[in-house]
C-alpha positions in Angstrom: 119.2 36.5 -90.4 119.9 39.6 -92.5 120.7 39.0 -96.2 121.3 41.1 -99.2 120.1 39.4 -102.3 119.3 40.0 -105.5 68.4 8.0 -100.4 64.3 8.6 -100.2 62.3 6.1 -98.0 60.0 3.6 -99.7 56.2 4.4 -99.6 54.1 2.1 -97.4 51.2 0.0 -98.6 48.0 0.8 -96.7 44.2 0.4 -97.2 43.9 4.2 -97.0 46.8 6.2 -98.3 44.9 9.4 -98.9 46.3 11.2 -95.9 49.8 10.0 -96.5 49.7 10.8 -100.2 48.4 14.2 -99.4 51.2 14.9 -97.0 53.7 13.6 -99.4 52.2 15.8 -102.2 52.3 18.8 -99.9 56.0 18.2 -99.1 56.8 17.7 -102.7 55.1 20.8 -103.9 56.9 22.8 -101.3 60.1 22.0 -103.0 62.9 22.9 -100.6 60.4 23.0 -97.8 61.6 19.7 -96.4 65.1 21.0 -96.2 64.1 24.4 -94.7 61.5 23.1 -92.3 62.1 19.6 -91.0 58.8 19.6 -89.1 57.1 18.9 -92.5 59.2 15.8 -92.8 58.2 14.6 -89.3 54.5 15.2 -90.0 54.7 13.2 -93.2 56.3 10.3 -91.3 53.7 10.4 -88.6 50.8 10.3 -91.1 52.5 7.4 -92.8 52.8 5.4 -89.5 49.1 6.1 -88.6 47.9 4.9 -91.9 50.0 1.7 -92.4 48.3 -1.6 -93.1 48.1 -3.6 -89.9 48.5 -6.8 -91.9 51.4 -5.5 -93.8 53.2 -3.1 -91.5 56.3 -1.2 -92.5 59.5 -3.0 -91.9 61.5 -1.7 -89.0 64.5 -1.2 -91.3 62.4 1.2 -93.4 61.5 3.2 -90.3 65.2 3.3 -89.4 66.1 4.7 -92.8 63.4 7.3 -92.6 64.4 8.3 -89.1 68.0 8.6 -90.2 66.9 10.7 -93.1 64.9 12.9 -90.8 67.9 13.3 -88.5 70.1 14.2 -91.4 67.6 16.9 -92.5 67.4 18.3 -89.0 71.1 18.5 -88.7 71.5 20.1 -92.0 68.9 22.8 -91.1 70.7 23.5 -87.9 74.0 23.7 -89.7 72.6 26.2 -92.2 71.1 28.3 -89.4 74.4 28.3 -87.7 76.2 29.4 -90.8 73.7 32.1 -91.4 74.2 33.4 -87.8 77.9 33.3 -88.2 77.7 35.2 -91.5 75.5 37.9 -89.9 77.8 38.2 -86.9 80.9 38.6 -89.1 79.1 41.2 -91.2 78.2 43.2 -88.0 81.7 42.9 -86.7 83.5 43.6 -89.9 83.5 47.4 -89.8 84.8 47.8 -86.2 87.2 44.9 -86.4 88.7 46.0 -89.7 90.1 49.1 -88.0 92.4 46.8 -86.1 94.1 45.6 -89.2 95.3 49.0 -90.3 98.8 49.6 -89.2 99.5 45.9 -88.7 102.0 43.9 -90.8 100.3 41.1 -92.7 102.2 38.2 -94.2 101.1 36.9 -97.6 102.5 35.6 -100.9 102.2 39.0 -102.7 104.5 41.7 -104.0 105.8 44.0 -101.3 106.7 47.6 -101.2 110.3 48.3 -100.3 111.2 51.7 -98.9 114.8 51.3 -97.7 113.7 49.3 -94.6 114.4 45.5 -94.4 111.5 43.2 -95.4 110.8 40.0 -93.6 110.5 37.0 -95.9 109.1 33.5 -95.2 110.9 30.8 -97.1 109.2 27.4 -97.7 111.7 25.1 -99.5 110.4 22.3 -101.6 110.7 18.8 -100.1 114.1 17.3 -100.9 115.7 20.6 -101.7 119.5 20.7 -101.4 120.0 24.4 -102.3 117.6 27.3 -102.2 117.9 30.7 -103.9 115.9 33.9 -103.4 115.1 35.7 -106.6 113.9 39.3 -106.4 112.2 41.0 -109.3 110.9 44.5 -109.8 107.4 45.5 -110.9 108.5 45.1 -114.5 109.6 41.6 -113.9 113.3 42.3 -114.1 115.5 40.3 -111.8 117.4 42.7 -109.5 118.9 40.2 -107.1 119.5 36.5 -106.6 121.3 34.9 -103.7 121.6 31.5 -102.1 120.2 31.0 -98.6 120.2 28.1 -96.2 117.6 25.4 -96.8 115.3 26.4 -94.0 111.8 27.7 -93.2 113.0 30.3 -90.8 112.1 33.9 -91.5 114.8 36.1 -92.9 115.4 39.7 -93.6 116.0 41.3 -97.1 118.2 44.3 -96.6 117.5 45.7 -100.1 121.0 45.7 -101.6 122.2 43.9 -104.6 125.2 41.5 -104.9 127.6 44.4 -105.2 126.2 46.1 -102.0 124.5 48.8 -103.9 121.1 49.9 -102.5 118.1 48.9 -104.5 115.7 51.8 -105.1 112.3 51.9 -103.4 109.5 50.1 -105.3 107.3 47.1 -105.5 109.2 43.8 -105.5 108.3 40.2 -105.9 110.2 37.4 -104.1 110.5 33.8 -105.3 112.2 30.9 -103.7 113.9 28.5 -106.1 114.6 25.0 -104.8 117.2 22.8 -106.4 118.2 19.1 -106.0 121.2 17.7 -107.9 121.4 20.9 -109.8 117.8 20.5 -111.1 115.1 23.0 -110.1 112.3 21.3 -108.1 110.4 24.3 -107.0 109.9 28.0 -107.8 107.3 29.5 -105.5 106.4 33.0 -104.6 107.5 33.8 -101.1 105.3 35.2 -98.3 106.4 38.6 -97.1 105.3 41.0 -94.4 103.7 44.3 -95.6 102.0 47.1 -93.7 98.2 47.2 -94.0 97.1 50.7 -94.9 93.4 50.1 -95.6 90.8 47.4 -95.0 87.5 47.2 -96.7 84.6 44.7 -97.4 83.9 43.9 -101.0 81.2 41.4 -102.0 81.3 39.9 -98.6 85.0 39.5 -98.5 87.6 41.5 -96.6 90.2 43.1 -98.8 93.4 44.5 -97.4 95.3 47.3 -99.2 99.0 47.1 -98.5 101.7 49.7 -98.6 102.5 50.5 -102.2 99.0 49.9 -103.3 99.0 46.1 -103.5 95.8 44.3 -102.5 95.2 40.9 -100.9 92.2 39.0 -99.5 92.2 38.7 -95.8 91.7 34.9 -96.3 95.1 34.8 -98.0 96.9 36.2 -94.9 98.7 33.6 -93.0 100.2 35.7 -90.2 99.7 39.1 -88.6 102.0 41.1 -86.3 102.6 44.5 -84.8 105.0 46.7 -86.7 108.5 46.7 -85.4 
């Protein structure tokens, strides 16, 4: 629609604990070694089994706990390795893929540059809203338009004219959706709006998009992307 509006396992008892103690000491002195190399944990467990007291063997439940711990460590290491690989891959892809963002229209809850062409807004009424109003403010925070719209989450177009039909000058504008129930405001949230991406860059490991008009937004804050109309 077009609108115009303003756990650690227990140590075993054994007649000769020297080897087990040494293994444990080595693992302990390694600090994060157990978490970074789960083979150390497995070696320590094997030495513990080999040196247990035959007259007082380790309870099976203790073995289960240690094996579960070992499994958890192994999975954590694999997860960390996977995350590292994904991070490296994203870093390698970033430069070539960023070019694909430029010229696209990204949707985010951020101020948008109006240049006499309608802007697409995405309303998100508060639960229980009976009436909703779009409030438009300029870069100085002055309200330039306010109009009631249907209670809906369907995209709508802002034509860029005020209540009297006068064109609103080009500039950077912010859009808020006010939700009312029984004449009481129950929500006032900034609306997401589509803006052209004019630049994309990587800063501190994060992708930053520069929008038309100079606004900036993190790529992680973009909830939709489309080709320009």
